[in-house]
PDB file of N, CA, C and O in Angstrom:
ATOM      1  N   MET A   1    -116.359   5.760   2.253  1.00  0.00           N
ATOM      2  CA  MET A   1    -115.338   6.291   1.391  1.00  0.00           C
ATOM      3  C   MET A   1    -114.075   5.463   1.562  1.00  0.00           C
ATOM      4  O   MET A   1    -113.663   5.171   2.685  1.00  0.00           O
ATOM      5  N   ALA A   2    -113.459   5.085   0.440  1.00  0.00           N
ATOM      6  CA  ALA A   2    -112.262   4.256   0.473  1.00  0.00           C
ATOM      7  C   ALA A   2    -111.039   5.115   0.736  1.00  0.00           C
ATOM      8  O   ALA A   2    -110.909   6.228   0.226  1.00  0.00           O
ATOM      9  N   ASP A   3    -110.154   4.572   1.541  1.00  0.00           N
ATOM     10  CA  ASP A   3    -108.904   5.293   1.812  1.00  0.00           C
ATOM     11  C   ASP A   3    -107.929   5.074   0.654  1.00  0.00           C
ATOM     12  O   ASP A   3    -107.664   3.938   0.260  1.00  0.00           O
ATOM     13  N   ASN A   4    -107.407   6.158   0.123  1.00  0.00           N
ATOM     14  CA  ASN A   4    -106.432   6.090  -0.955  1.00  0.00           C
ATOM     15  C   ASN A   4    -105.076   6.448  -0.364  1.00  0.00           C
ATOM     16  O   ASN A   4    -104.781   7.613  -0.099  1.00  0.00           O
ATOM     17  N   ILE A   5    -104.249   5.406  -0.162  1.00  0.00           N
ATOM     18  CA  ILE A   5    -102.934   5.603   0.443  1.00  0.00           C
ATOM     19  C   ILE A   5    -101.894   5.565  -0.670  1.00  0.00           C
ATOM     20  O   ILE A   5    -101.773   4.579  -1.397  1.00  0.00           O
ATOM     21  N   ASN A   6    -101.156   6.646  -0.786  1.00  0.00           N
ATOM     22  CA  ASN A   6    -100.126   6.752  -1.815  1.00  0.00           C
ATOM     23  C   ASN A   6     -98.774   6.771  -1.119  1.00  0.00           C
ATOM     24  O   ASN A   6     -98.453   7.720  -0.402  1.00  0.00           O
ATOM     25  N   ASN A   7     -97.995   5.744  -1.324  1.00  0.00           N
ATOM     26  CA  ASN A   7     -96.702   5.629  -0.649  1.00  0.00           C
ATOM     27  C   ASN A   7     -95.534   5.991  -1.568  1.00  0.00           C
ATOM     28  O   ASN A   7     -94.417   5.528  -1.339  1.00  0.00           O
ATOM     29  N   THR A   8     -95.758   6.784  -2.574  1.00  0.00           N
ATOM     30  CA  THR A   8     -94.634   7.161  -3.426  1.00  0.00           C
ATOM     31  C   THR A   8     -93.716   8.073  -2.649  1.00  0.00           C
ATOM     32  O   THR A   8     -94.169   8.955  -1.919  1.00  0.00           O
ATOM     33  N   GLY A   9     -92.431   7.860  -2.807  1.00  0.00           N
ATOM     34  CA  GLY A   9     -91.463   8.680  -2.108  1.00  0.00           C
ATOM     35  C   GLY A   9     -90.902   8.011  -0.874  1.00  0.00           C
ATOM     36  O   GLY A   9     -89.820   8.382  -0.419  1.00  0.00           O
ATOM     37  N   SER A  10     -91.587   7.057  -0.329  1.00  0.00           N
ATOM     38  CA  SER A  10     -91.039   6.368   0.829  1.00  0.00           C
ATOM     39  C   SER A  10     -90.717   4.936   0.426  1.00  0.00           C
ATOM     40  O   SER A  10     -91.535   4.246  -0.183  1.00  0.00           O
ATOM     41  N   GLY A  11     -89.520   4.507   0.774  1.00  0.00           N
ATOM     42  CA  GLY A  11     -89.085   3.163   0.396  1.00  0.00           C
ATOM     43  C   GLY A  11     -88.576   3.159  -1.030  1.00  0.00           C
ATOM     44  O   GLY A  11     -88.843   4.083  -1.799  1.00  0.00           O
ATOM     45  N   GLY A  12     -87.863   2.147  -1.369  1.00  0.00           N
ATOM     46  CA  GLY A  12     -87.338   2.023  -2.716  1.00  0.00           C
ATOM     47  C   GLY A  12     -86.094   2.861  -2.954  1.00  0.00           C
ATOM     48  O   GLY A  12     -85.551   2.853  -4.059  1.00  0.00           O
ATOM     49  N   GLY A  13     -85.643   3.569  -1.964  1.00  0.00           N
ATOM     50  CA  GLY A  13     -84.454   4.394  -2.106  1.00  0.00           C
ATOM     51  C   GLY A  13     -83.175   3.592  -2.123  1.00  0.00           C
ATOM     52  O   GLY A  13     -82.131   4.088  -2.547  1.00  0.00           O
ATOM     53  N   ASN A  14     -83.247   2.360  -1.668  1.00  0.00           N
ATOM     54  CA  ASN A  14     -82.057   1.511  -1.625  1.00  0.00           C
ATOM     55  C   ASN A  14     -81.883   0.689  -2.894  1.00  0.00           C
ATOM     56  O   ASN A  14     -80.950  -0.108  -2.983  1.00  0.00           O
ATOM     57  N   THR A  15     -82.747   0.862  -3.864  1.00  0.00           N
ATOM     58  CA  THR A  15     -82.644   0.081  -5.094  1.00  0.00           C
ATOM     59  C   THR A  15     -81.361   0.415  -5.840  1.00  0.00           C
ATOM     60  O   THR A  15     -80.678  -0.485  -6.328  1.00  0.00           O
ATOM     61  N   GLY A  16     -81.028   1.683  -5.932  1.00  0.00           N
ATOM     62  CA  GLY A  16     -79.790   2.083  -6.608  1.00  0.00           C
ATOM     63  C   GLY A  16     -78.569   1.569  -5.883  1.00  0.00           C
ATOM     64  O   GLY A  16     -77.615   1.111  -6.513  1.00  0.00           O
ATOM     65  N   LEU A  17     -78.589   1.639  -4.569  1.00  0.00           N
ATOM     66  CA  LEU A  17     -77.478   1.137  -3.774  1.00  0.00           C
ATOM     67  C   LEU A  17     -77.325  -0.375  -3.945  1.00  0.00           C
ATOM     68  O   LEU A  17     -76.205  -0.876  -4.046  1.00  0.00           O
ATOM     69  N   ALA A  18     -78.415  -1.086  -3.977  1.00  0.00           N
ATOM     70  CA  ALA A  18     -78.355  -2.536  -4.172  1.00  0.00           C
ATOM     71  C   ALA A  18     -77.792  -2.875  -5.553  1.00  0.00           C
ATOM     72  O   ALA A  18     -77.050  -3.846  -5.699  1.00  0.00           O
ATOM     73  N   PHE A  19     -78.133  -2.096  -6.543  1.00  0.00           N
ATOM     74  CA  PHE A  19     -77.600  -2.322  -7.900  1.00  0.00           C
ATOM     75  C   PHE A  19     -76.093  -2.102  -7.925  1.00  0.00           C
ATOM     76  O   PHE A  19     -75.359  -2.890  -8.521  1.00  0.00           O
ATOM     77  N   VAL A  20     -75.627  -1.034  -7.279  1.00  0.00           N
ATOM     78  CA  VAL A  20     -74.186  -0.752  -7.249  1.00  0.00           C
ATOM     79  C   VAL A  20     -73.438  -1.837  -6.485  1.00  0.00           C
ATOM     80  O   VAL A  20     -72.388  -2.295  -6.935  1.00  0.00           O
ATOM     81  N   VAL A  21     -73.956  -2.251  -5.348  1.00  0.00           N
ATOM     82  CA  VAL A  21     -73.313  -3.309  -4.560  1.00  0.00           C
ATOM     83  C   VAL A  21     -73.291  -4.619  -5.342  1.00  0.00           C
ATOM     84  O   VAL A  21     -72.298  -5.346  -5.302  1.00  0.00           O
ATOM     85  N   GLY A  22     -74.354  -4.920  -6.038  1.00  0.00           N
ATOM     86  CA  GLY A  22     -74.386  -6.133  -6.868  1.00  0.00           C
ATOM     87  C   GLY A  22     -73.363  -6.083  -7.982  1.00  0.00           C
ATOM     88  O   GLY A  22     -72.725  -7.091  -8.285  1.00  0.00           O
ATOM     89  N   ALA A  23     -73.197  -4.911  -8.602  1.00  0.00           N
ATOM     90  CA  ALA A  23     -72.194  -4.776  -9.666  1.00  0.00           C
ATOM     91  C   ALA A  23     -70.788  -4.957  -9.114  1.00  0.00           C
ATOM     92  O   ALA A  23     -69.945  -5.585  -9.754  1.00  0.00           O
ATOM     93  N   VAL A  24     -70.529  -4.410  -7.933  1.00  0.00           N
ATOM     94  CA  VAL A  24     -69.212  -4.571  -7.314  1.00  0.00           C
ATOM     95  C   VAL A  24     -68.945  -6.042  -6.988  1.00  0.00           C
ATOM     96  O   VAL A  24     -67.831  -6.526  -7.187  1.00  0.00           O
ATOM     97  N   VAL A  25     -69.932  -6.735  -6.503  1.00  0.00           N
ATOM     98  CA  VAL A  25     -69.771  -8.160  -6.190  1.00  0.00           C
ATOM     99  C   VAL A  25     -69.458  -8.947  -7.458  1.00  0.00           C
ATOM    100  O   VAL A  25     -68.612  -9.840  -7.435  1.00  0.00           O
ATOM    101  N   VAL A  26     -70.119  -8.631  -8.545  1.00  0.00           N
ATOM    102  CA  VAL A  26     -69.862  -9.337  -9.810  1.00  0.00           C
ATOM    103  C   VAL A  26     -68.444  -9.061 -10.297  1.00  0.00           C
ATOM    104  O   VAL A  26     -67.759  -9.984 -10.739  1.00  0.00           O
ATOM    105  N   VAL A  27     -67.996  -7.825 -10.227  1.00  0.00           N
ATOM    106  CA  VAL A  27     -66.636  -7.486 -10.668  1.00  0.00           C
ATOM    107  C   VAL A  27     -65.601  -8.198  -9.805  1.00  0.00           C
ATOM    108  O   VAL A  27     -64.622  -8.726 -10.331  1.00  0.00           O
ATOM    109  N   VAL A  28     -65.799  -8.222  -8.496  1.00  0.00           N
ATOM    110  CA  VAL A  28     -64.862  -8.912  -7.607  1.00  0.00           C
ATOM    111  C   VAL A  28     -64.849 -10.413  -7.903  1.00  0.00           C
ATOM    112  O   VAL A  28     -63.789 -11.037  -7.865  1.00  0.00           O
ATOM    113  N   ALA A  29     -65.992 -10.987  -8.191  1.00  0.00           N
ATOM    114  CA  ALA A  29     -66.050 -12.409  -8.518  1.00  0.00           C
ATOM    115  C   ALA A  29     -65.295 -12.706  -9.816  1.00  0.00           C
ATOM    116  O   ALA A  29     -64.604 -13.720  -9.909  1.00  0.00           O
ATOM    117  N   ILE A  30     -65.420 -11.843 -10.803  1.00  0.00           N
ATOM    118  CA  ILE A  30     -64.706 -12.055 -12.072  1.00  0.00           C
ATOM    119  C   ILE A  30     -63.203 -11.943 -11.858  1.00  0.00           C
ATOM    120  O   ILE A  30     -62.445 -12.763 -12.376  1.00  0.00           O
ATOM    121  N   VAL A  31     -62.763 -10.947 -11.105  1.00  0.00           N
ATOM    122  CA  VAL A  31     -61.330 -10.793 -10.826  1.00  0.00           C
ATOM    123  C   VAL A  31     -60.809 -11.989 -10.047  1.00  0.00           C
ATOM    124  O   VAL A  31     -59.722 -12.486 -10.341  1.00  0.00           O
ATOM    125  N   ALA A  32     -61.553 -12.457  -9.068  1.00  0.00           N
ATOM    126  CA  ALA A  32     -61.140 -13.623  -8.285  1.00  0.00           C
ATOM    127  C   ALA A  32     -61.045 -14.857  -9.164  1.00  0.00           C
ATOM    128  O   ALA A  32     -60.138 -15.670  -8.986  1.00  0.00           O
ATOM    129  N   TRP A  33     -61.948 -15.012 -10.095  1.00  0.00           N
ATOM    130  CA  TRP A  33     -61.902 -16.170 -10.989  1.00  0.00           C
ATOM    131  C   TRP A  33     -60.627 -16.140 -11.828  1.00  0.00           C
ATOM    132  O   TRP A  33     -59.959 -17.164 -11.970  1.00  0.00           O
ATOM    133  N   PHE A  34     -60.283 -14.978 -12.386  1.00  0.00           N
ATOM    134  CA  PHE A  34     -59.074 -14.892 -13.189  1.00  0.00           C
ATOM    135  C   PHE A  34     -57.824 -15.138 -12.358  1.00  0.00           C
ATOM    136  O   PHE A  34     -56.876 -15.760 -12.836  1.00  0.00           O
ATOM    137  N   VAL A  35     -57.810 -14.658 -11.121  1.00  0.00           N
ATOM    138  CA  VAL A  35     -56.623 -14.828 -10.280  1.00  0.00           C
ATOM    139  C   VAL A  35     -56.467 -16.276  -9.842  1.00  0.00           C
ATOM    140  O   VAL A  35     -55.374 -16.832  -9.941  1.00  0.00           O
ATOM    141  N   PHE A  36     -57.532 -16.894  -9.361  1.00  0.00           N
ATOM    142  CA  PHE A  36     -57.411 -18.230  -8.794  1.00  0.00           C
ATOM    143  C   PHE A  36     -57.465 -19.345  -9.836  1.00  0.00           C
ATOM    144  O   PHE A  36     -56.807 -20.370  -9.658  1.00  0.00           O
ATOM    145  N   MET A  37     -58.205 -19.183 -10.885  1.00  0.00           N
ATOM    146  CA  MET A  37     -58.313 -20.244 -11.881  1.00  0.00           C
ATOM    147  C   MET A  37     -57.122 -20.260 -12.831  1.00  0.00           C
ATOM    148  O   MET A  37     -56.828 -21.300 -13.420  1.00  0.00           O
ATOM    149  N   ARG A  38     -56.448 -19.166 -12.992  1.00  0.00           N
ATOM    150  CA  ARG A  38     -55.301 -19.111 -13.886  1.00  0.00           C
ATOM    151  C   ARG A  38     -54.000 -19.303 -13.121  1.00  0.00           C
ATOM    152  O   ARG A  38     -52.929 -19.161 -13.711  1.00  0.00           O
ATOM    153  N   GLY A  39     -54.049 -19.613 -11.860  1.00  0.00           N
ATOM    154  CA  GLY A  39     -52.843 -19.901 -11.097  1.00  0.00           C
ATOM    155  C   GLY A  39     -52.200 -18.677 -10.477  1.00  0.00           C
ATOM    156  O   GLY A  39     -51.017 -18.722 -10.140  1.00  0.00           O
ATOM    157  N   GLY A  40     -52.910 -17.617 -10.320  1.00  0.00           N
ATOM    158  CA  GLY A  40     -52.354 -16.435  -9.676  1.00  0.00           C
ATOM    159  C   GLY A  40     -51.622 -15.543 -10.657  1.00  0.00           C
ATOM    160  O   GLY A  40     -51.965 -15.468 -11.837  1.00  0.00           O
ATOM    161  N   ALA A  41     -50.617 -14.875 -10.148  1.00  0.00           N
ATOM    162  CA  ALA A  41     -49.852 -13.941 -10.969  1.00  0.00           C
ATOM    163  C   ALA A  41     -49.043 -14.709 -12.010  1.00  0.00           C
ATOM    164  O   ALA A  41     -48.644 -15.847 -11.764  1.00  0.00           O
ATOM    165  N   PRO A  42     -48.801 -14.107 -13.155  1.00  0.00           N
ATOM    166  CA  PRO A  42     -48.022 -14.804 -14.177  1.00  0.00           C
ATOM    167  C   PRO A  42     -46.592 -15.045 -13.709  1.00  0.00           C
ATOM    168  O   PRO A  42     -46.019 -14.250 -12.964  1.00  0.00           O
ATOM    169  N   GLU A  43     -46.037 -16.147 -14.159  1.00  0.00           N
ATOM    170  CA  GLU A  43     -44.685 -16.490 -13.749  1.00  0.00           C
ATOM    171  C   GLU A  43     -43.688 -15.564 -14.433  1.00  0.00           C
ATOM    172  O   GLU A  43     -43.892 -15.112 -15.560  1.00  0.00           O
ATOM    173  N   THR A  44     -42.616 -15.301 -13.721  1.00  0.00           N
ATOM    174  CA  THR A  44     -41.584 -14.454 -14.295  1.00  0.00           C
ATOM    175  C   THR A  44     -40.650 -15.312 -15.133  1.00  0.00           C
ATOM    176  O   THR A  44     -40.324 -16.438 -14.759  1.00  0.00           O
ATOM    177  N   LYS A  45     -40.228 -14.779 -16.253  1.00  0.00           N
ATOM    178  CA  LYS A  45     -39.340 -15.513 -17.148  1.00  0.00           C
ATOM    179  C   LYS A  45     -37.954 -14.904 -17.067  1.00  0.00           C
ATOM    180  O   LYS A  45     -37.794 -13.684 -17.016  1.00  0.00           O
ATOM    181  N   ASP A  46     -36.959 -15.768 -17.058  1.00  0.00           N
ATOM    182  CA  ASP A  46     -35.580 -15.313 -17.035  1.00  0.00           C
ATOM    183  C   ASP A  46     -35.135 -15.104 -18.477  1.00  0.00           C
ATOM    184  O   ASP A  46     -34.958 -16.061 -19.231  1.00  0.00           O
ATOM    185  N   ILE A  47     -34.959 -13.857 -18.842  1.00  0.00           N
ATOM    186  CA  ILE A  47     -34.561 -13.530 -20.206  1.00  0.00           C
ATOM    187  C   ILE A  47     -33.127 -13.024 -20.155  1.00  0.00           C
ATOM    188  O   ILE A  47     -32.846 -11.975 -19.576  1.00  0.00           O
ATOM    189  N   ASN A  48     -32.228 -13.779 -20.763  1.00  0.00           N
ATOM    190  CA  ASN A  48     -30.822 -13.428 -20.788  1.00  0.00           C
ATOM    191  C   ASN A  48     -30.452 -13.118 -22.231  1.00  0.00           C
ATOM    192  O   ASN A  48     -30.422 -14.013 -23.075  1.00  0.00           O
ATOM    193  N   VAL A  49     -30.172 -11.859 -22.510  1.00  0.00           N
ATOM    194  CA  VAL A  49     -29.853 -11.435 -23.866  1.00  0.00           C
ATOM    195  C   VAL A  49     -28.407 -10.976 -23.903  1.00  0.00           C
ATOM    196  O   VAL A  49     -27.998 -10.126 -23.113  1.00  0.00           O
ATOM    197  N   ASP A  50     -27.637 -11.540 -24.820  1.00  0.00           N
ATOM    198  CA  ASP A  50     -26.251 -11.152 -24.998  1.00  0.00           C
ATOM    199  C   ASP A  50     -26.104 -10.588 -26.402  1.00  0.00           C
ATOM    200  O   ASP A  50     -26.309 -11.296 -27.388  1.00  0.00           O
ATOM    201  N   VAL A  51     -25.752  -9.323 -26.490  1.00  0.00           N
ATOM    202  CA  VAL A  51     -25.646  -8.672 -27.786  1.00  0.00           C
ATOM    203  C   VAL A  51     -24.169  -8.412 -28.058  1.00  0.00           C
ATOM    204  O   VAL A  51     -23.527  -7.620 -27.368  1.00  0.00           O
ATOM    205  N   ASN A  52     -23.644  -9.086 -29.067  1.00  0.00           N
ATOM    206  CA  ASN A  52     -22.258  -8.881 -29.490  1.00  0.00           C
ATOM    207  C   ASN A  52     -22.282  -8.241 -30.863  1.00  0.00           C
ATOM    208  O   ASN A  52     -22.716  -8.852 -31.839  1.00  0.00           O
ATOM    209  N   VAL A  53     -21.813  -7.012 -30.930  1.00  0.00           N
ATOM    210  CA  VAL A  53     -21.802  -6.271 -32.182  1.00  0.00           C
ATOM    211  C   VAL A  53     -20.356  -6.186 -32.652  1.00  0.00           C
ATOM    212  O   VAL A  53     -19.467  -5.865 -31.864  1.00  0.00           O
ATOM    213  N   PRO A  54     -20.115  -6.469 -33.920  1.00  0.00           N
ATOM    214  CA  PRO A  54     -18.728  -6.358 -34.387  1.00  0.00           C
ATOM    215  C   PRO A  54     -18.253  -4.908 -34.322  1.00  0.00           C
ATOM    216  O   PRO A  54     -19.017  -3.970 -34.550  1.00  0.00           O
ATOM    217  N   GLU A  55     -16.977  -4.755 -34.006  1.00  0.00           N
ATOM    218  CA  GLU A  55     -16.422  -3.413 -33.877  1.00  0.00           C
ATOM    219  C   GLU A  55     -16.284  -2.778 -35.253  1.00  0.00           C
ATOM    220  O   GLU A  55     -15.751  -3.385 -36.182  1.00  0.00           O
ATOM    221  N   VAL A  56     -16.759  -1.578 -35.368  1.00  0.00           N
ATOM    222  CA  VAL A  56     -16.681  -0.846 -36.624  1.00  0.00           C
ATOM    223  C   VAL A  56     -15.811   0.375 -36.370  1.00  0.00           C
ATOM    224  O   VAL A  56     -16.085   1.175 -35.475  1.00  0.00           O
ATOM    225  N   SER A  57     -14.764   0.506 -37.165  1.00  0.00           N
ATOM    226  CA  SER A  57     -13.890   1.666 -36.987  1.00  0.00           C
ATOM    227  C   SER A  57     -14.148   2.672 -38.106  1.00  0.00           C
ATOM    228  O   SER A  57     -14.466   2.305 -39.237  1.00  0.00           O
ATOM    229  N   ALA A  58     -14.005   3.911 -37.767  1.00  0.00           N
ATOM    230  CA  ALA A  58     -14.219   4.966 -38.747  1.00  0.00           C
ATOM    231  C   ALA A  58     -13.005   5.040 -39.677  1.00  0.00           C
ATOM    232  O   ALA A  58     -11.894   4.690 -39.278  1.00  0.00           O
ATOM    233  N   PRO A  59     -13.213   5.489 -40.893  1.00  0.00           N
ATOM    234  CA  PRO A  59     -12.060   5.622 -41.790  1.00  0.00           C
ATOM    235  C   PRO A  59     -11.092   6.690 -41.271  1.00  0.00           C
ATOM    236  O   PRO A  59     -11.474   7.580 -40.512  1.00  0.00           O
ATOM    237  N   ALA A  60      -9.854   6.580 -41.693  1.00  0.00           N
ATOM    238  CA  ALA A  60      -8.836   7.511 -41.232  1.00  0.00           C
ATOM    239  C   ALA A  60      -9.191   8.917 -41.724  1.00  0.00           C
ATOM    240  O   ALA A  60      -9.702   9.097 -42.830  1.00  0.00           O
ATOM    241  N   PHE A  61      -8.911   9.887 -40.886  1.00  0.00           N
ATOM    242  CA  PHE A  61      -9.190  11.279 -41.216  1.00  0.00           C
ATOM    243  C   PHE A  61      -8.179  11.721 -42.269  1.00  0.00           C
ATOM    244  O   PHE A  61      -6.976  11.551 -42.071  1.00  0.00           O
ATOM    245  N   PRO A  62      -8.637  12.278 -43.373  1.00  0.00           N
ATOM    246  CA  PRO A  62      -7.668  12.691 -44.405  1.00  0.00           C
ATOM    247  C   PRO A  62      -6.797  13.846 -43.922  1.00  0.00           C
ATOM    248  O   PRO A  62      -7.259  14.778 -43.264  1.00  0.00           O
ATOM    249  N   ARG A  63      -5.545  13.749 -44.270  1.00  0.00           N
ATOM    250  CA  ARG A  63      -4.597  14.757 -43.832  1.00  0.00           C
ATOM    251  C   ARG A  63      -4.697  15.964 -44.759  1.00  0.00           C
ATOM    252  O   ARG A  63      -4.735  15.832 -45.982  1.00  0.00           O
ATOM    253  N   GLY A  64      -4.739  17.118 -44.156  1.00  0.00           N
ATOM    254  CA  GLY A  64      -4.842  18.352 -44.932  1.00  0.00           C
ATOM    255  C   GLY A  64      -3.478  18.800 -45.459  1.00  0.00           C
ATOM    256  O   GLY A  64      -2.454  18.184 -45.164  1.00  0.00           O
ATOM    257  N   PRO A  65      -3.481  19.862 -46.229  1.00  0.00           N
ATOM    258  CA  PRO A  65      -2.212  20.355 -46.774  1.00  0.00           C
ATOM    259  C   PRO A  65      -1.316  20.904 -45.653  1.00  0.00           C
ATOM    260  O   PRO A  65      -1.796  21.463 -44.667  1.00  0.00           O
ATOM    261  N   ASP A  66      -0.036  20.730 -45.831  1.00  0.00           N
ATOM    262  CA  ASP A  66       0.932  21.225 -44.842  1.00  0.00           C
ATOM    263  C   ASP A  66       1.037  22.735 -44.962  1.00  0.00           C
ATOM    264  O   ASP A  66       1.047  23.256 -46.078  1.00  0.00           O
ATOM    265  N   ARG A  67       1.112  23.420 -43.903  1.00  0.00           N
ATOM    266  CA  ARG A  67       1.242  24.883 -43.937  1.00  0.00           C
ATOM    267  C   ARG A  67       2.593  25.283 -43.556  1.00  0.00           C
ATOM    268  O   ARG A  67       2.898  26.475 -43.525  1.00  0.00           O
TER     269      ARG A  67
END
């Protein structure tokens, strides 16, 4: 009589963990590529804005009747 050995349920439990670890490694590699190949953080720009608005005066308040 032949022995029928069924190993379902044992082993293979780390397949999901390996998939997650592989995905994390790929994401870290993509982030590292963008950081190092593009020269790191973007350079800061000095933006100097001077806003000069002409002075606008309100019209004179009309004088009411004398009491």
